[in-house]
C-alpha positions in Angstrom: 173.7 72.0 143.9 170.8 69.9 145.0 171.8 67.2 142.5 175.2 67.2 144.0 173.9 66.7 147.5 171.5 63.9 146.3 174.4 62.1 144.6 176.6 62.4 147.7 173.8 61.1 149.9 173.1 58.1 147.6 176.8 57.3 147.5 177.1 57.5 151.3 174.1 55.1 151.7 175.8 52.6 149.3 179.0 52.8 151.2 177.1 52.3 154.6 175.5 49.2 153.1 178.7 47.6 151.8 179.2 45.2 154.9 175.6 44.0 154.5 176.2 43.3 150.9 179.1 40.9 151.7 182.1 43.3 151.2 184.9 42.5 153.5 185.1 45.5 155.9 188.9 45.6 156.2 189.2 45.8 152.4 186.5 48.5 152.2 188.4 50.5 155.0 191.7 50.1 153.0 190.0 51.6 149.9 188.6 54.4 152.0 191.9 55.3 153.5 193.6 55.3 150.0 190.7 57.3 148.6 191.2 59.9 151.2 195.0 59.8 150.5 194.3 60.4 146.8 191.9 63.3 147.6 194.6 64.9 149.6 197.0 64.8 146.7 194.2 66.0 144.4 193.9 69.2 146.4 197.4 70.3 145.4 197.8 68.5 142.1 194.2 68.9 140.6 193.3 72.2 142.1 196.6 74.0 142.7 198.9 72.4 140.0 201.6 71.2 142.3 203.0 67.8 141.5 204.3 66.3 144.8 206.4 63.2 144.9 206.7 63.4 148.6 203.2 62.6 149.8 204.3 59.2 150.9 206.2 60.8 153.7 203.1 62.5 155.0 201.0 59.3 154.7 203.8 56.9 156.1 205.1 59.4 158.7 201.7 59.8 160.2 201.3 56.0 160.1 204.4 55.4 162.1 203.8 58.2 164.7 200.2 57.3 165.2 201.1 53.6 165.6 203.8 54.5 168.1 201.6 56.6 170.4 198.8 54.0 170.2 201.0 51.0 170.8 203.9 52.2 172.9 202.3 55.1 174.8 198.9 53.3 175.1 197.0 56.4 173.7 193.5 56.2 172.5 192.7 56.0 168.7 191.6 59.6 168.9 194.9 60.8 170.1 196.7 58.5 167.6 194.7 60.0 164.7 195.2 63.5 165.8 198.9 62.8 166.1 198.9 61.6 162.5 197.1 64.8 161.3 199.7 66.9 163.2 202.6 64.9 161.8 201.4 65.4 158.3 200.8 69.1 158.8 204.3 69.6 160.3 206.0 67.7 157.6 204.0 69.6 155.0 205.1 72.9 156.5 208.8 71.8 156.5 208.6 70.4 153.0 206.7 73.4 151.7 208.9 76.1 153.1 211.8 74.7 151.0 209.8 73.6 147.9 206.9 75.9 147.5 208.8 78.7 145.7 209.9 76.2 143.0 207.7 75.1 140.1 207.3 72.1 137.9 210.0 69.4 138.0 212.0 71.3 140.6 209.1 71.3 143.0 208.6 67.6 142.4 212.2 66.7 142.9 212.5 68.7 146.1 209.6 66.9 147.6 211.0 63.6 146.5 214.3 64.3 148.0 212.8 65.1 151.4 210.6 62.0 151.2 213.6 59.8 150.6 215.5 61.4 153.5 212.6 60.5 155.7 212.5 57.0 154.2 216.1 56.4 155.4 215.3 57.9 158.7 212.4 55.3 159.1 214.8 52.6 158.1 217.2 53.4 160.9 215.0 54.8 163.7 214.6 52.3 166.6 210.8 52.9 167.2 209.8 52.1 163.6 211.0 48.5 163.7 213.2 49.0 160.5 212.6 46.4 157.8 210.1 44.6 160.1 208.0 47.7 160.4 205.9 48.7 163.5 203.7 45.8 164.2 200.9 45.0 166.7 199.1 48.3 167.0 196.0 47.7 169.2 192.5 48.9 168.7 191.6 50.6 171.9 188.2 52.0 172.6 187.2 55.4 171.0 185.2 57.6 173.4 183.9 54.5 175.1 183.1 52.7 171.8 184.9 49.3 171.3 186.7 49.0 167.9 187.5 45.4 168.2 184.8 44.4 165.6 185.7 45.3 162.0 182.2 46.4 161.3 182.2 49.0 164.1 185.5 50.4 163.0 184.2 50.5 159.4 181.5 52.9 160.3 183.8 55.1 162.3 186.3 55.3 159.4 183.5 55.9 156.9 182.3 58.8 159.1 185.7 60.3 159.3 186.4 60.0 155.6 183.0 61.4 154.6 183.4 64.4 156.9 186.9 65.1 155.4 185.7 64.7 151.9 183.0 67.3 152.7 185.7 69.5 154.2 187.8 69.2 151.0 184.7 70.0 148.8 184.1 73.1 151.0 187.6 74.2 150.7 187.6 73.9 146.9 184.3 75.8 146.6 185.4 78.6 149.0 187.0 81.9 147.9 190.4 80.3 149.0 189.7 77.5 146.5 188.9 80.0 143.7 192.3 81.6 144.4 194.0 78.3 144.2 192.2 77.7 140.8 193.4 81.1 139.6 197.0 80.4 140.6 196.8 77.1 138.8 195.5 78.7 135.6 197.7 81.8 135.5 200.0 82.4 138.5 201.5 85.7 137.2 198.0 87.1 136.7 196.9 86.1 140.2 200.0 87.8 141.6 199.3 90.9 139.6 195.8 91.0 141.2 197.4 91.2 144.7 197.4 87.6 145.8 200.5 86.2 147.5 200.7 83.0 145.5 203.5 81.4 147.6 201.4 81.9 150.8 198.2 80.3 149.3 200.2 77.3 147.8 201.9 76.7 151.1 198.6 76.6 153.0 197.1 74.3 150.4 200.2 72.1 150.7 200.0 72.0 154.5 196.2 71.2 154.3 196.9 68.4 151.8 199.7 67.0 154.0 197.5 67.0 157.0 194.7 65.1 155.3 197.4 62.7 153.9 198.5 62.2 157.5 194.9 61.5 158.6 194.7 58.8 155.8 197.9 57.2 157.1 196.8 57.3 160.7 193.5 55.6 159.8 195.3 53.0 157.8 197.5 52.0 160.8 194.4 51.9 163.0 192.6 49.6 160.5 195.5 47.2 159.6 197.4 47.4 162.9 200.8 48.1 161.4 203.1 50.6 159.5 205.9 49.5 157.2 208.5 51.0 155.0 206.3 50.6 152.0 204.1 53.3 153.5 207.0 55.9 153.1 208.6 54.5 149.9 208.6 56.7 146.8 206.6 54.1 145.0 203.6 54.9 147.1 203.8 58.5 146.0 203.8 57.2 142.4 200.8 55.0 143.2 198.7 57.8 144.6 199.6 60.0 141.6 198.5 57.2 139.4 195.1 56.9 141.4 194.5 60.6 140.9 195.3 60.6 137.2 193.5 57.5 136.3 190.4 58.6 138.2 190.4 62.1 137.0 192.6 65.0 138.3 190.7 68.0 139.4 187.4 66.2 139.9 185.6 65.5 143.2 185.2 61.8 142.8 188.1 61.1 140.4 190.6 60.2 143.1 188.0 57.9 144.9 187.4 56.0 141.6 191.1 55.8 141.0 191.8 54.5 144.4 189.0 51.9 144.2 190.4 50.6 140.9 194.1 50.5 141.9 193.6 49.1 145.4 191.2 46.5 144.0 193.7 45.4 141.4 196.5 45.2 143.9 194.4 43.3 146.4 192.1 41.1 144.2 194.0 40.6 140.9 195.4 37.2 142.1 191.7 36.1 142.9 190.6 37.3 139.5 193.4 35.3 137.8 192.4 32.2 139.7 188.8 32.6 138.7 189.7 33.1 135.1 191.9 30.0 135.2 188.9 28.0 136.6 186.5 29.4 133.9 188.8 29.1 130.9 191.2 26.4 131.9 194.2 28.5 130.9 197.1 28.1 133.3 198.6 31.4 132.2 196.0 33.3 134.3 197.4 31.7 137.5 200.4 34.2 137.5 198.1 37.2 137.0 198.5 38.2 140.7 202.3 38.8 140.2 201.6 41.1 137.2 200.0 44.0 139.2 202.6 46.6 138.0 202.1 45.5 134.4 198.4 45.7 134.6 198.3 49.1 136.3 200.9 50.4 133.9 198.8 49.2 131.1 195.8 51.0 132.5 197.8 54.2 132.9 198.9 54.0 129.3 195.3 53.5 128.2 194.2 56.5 130.2 196.9 58.7 128.7 196.0 57.6 125.1 192.2 57.3 125.4 191.0 59.0 128.7 193.3 61.9 129.2 190.9 63.5 131.7 190.6 60.3 133.7 187.6 58.1 134.0 185.4 60.5 135.9 186.6 63.5 133.8 185.8 61.7 130.6 182.3 60.7 132.0 181.6 64.4 132.8 182.6 65.5 129.3 180.4 62.7 127.8 177.6 63.7 130.1 177.8 67.4 129.0 177.9 66.4 125.3 174.9 64.1 125.6 172.9 66.8 127.3 173.9 69.3 124.6 175.1 71.9 127.1 178.6 72.2 125.6 180.4 71.6 122.4 182.5 68.5 121.4 185.7 70.0 122.8 184.2 71.4 126.0 185.8 71.1 129.4 183.7 69.5 132.1 181.4 72.1 133.6 182.9 72.0 137.0 180.6 74.5 138.8 177.4 73.6 136.9 177.7 69.9 137.6 179.0 70.2 141.1 181.1 67.0 140.6 184.2 68.9 139.9 185.4 71.4 142.5 
């Protein structure tokens, strides 16, 4: 446990030092928002076993409603962020009441259907701006603290994300989290022990949706806009990819996956230009337009070579190196403290 706390503290110090190391604060905040989004999905996918294809609705819906109250109602960022959390929770409850009693592909398709319905609502609703999106969301003061400077906003976002990540870790380690793990492993057995599986799964789904809403609201505050891409089904696919690539059911897997995918989507063009200058090959100039191909290739590699995800495979290697488990051992979740 102490090792876990030391690792968390070191990671927090590194993140706090990123602006001083020359990392662009807006890019770092975008990674943090999507890392939180991926962690929210991991709560239901990695720890509860529910594959949701509707998480973009929680993220994007919160982005739109938070942006609306901050821009059109001149509300403070605190009110906007709380609106986003409430939006995600309400949507999660509505989606969950219809979908939670279904399993497998049926659950995934119901969440996808609701998310697509909300997508078309955002396309037609007047306050969303349609295809132009909701633009020009201002950064007002937060409890007397001006957020005009990116560096100030970065530390606010970092604090919120760190606190939420700690909350997720506490949820997973709590008796409630143990019940979720039991439901994932063997739901009929959990029911036979007296647990109402549907109620536990619904609560986990609402909590996940609320955290996704928090991520969406922070994203609007950081970037100043919300668009249809925030509610499109492809974003749900992207966050699933982040979770699987990083390591489903691990504490830091979604964070690693979000860092990798967001970096590729944002920086792949720059990497291509750098490679073109170094090698002289003009073929690298079009690398920025091949983000889907590259991320798809990474997913295929993970399926073939890193089925537990990057962090999951690292945990397995770590256990083998220390000789604590056999070659086929599963990551020691509770012993290492890295997996919930």
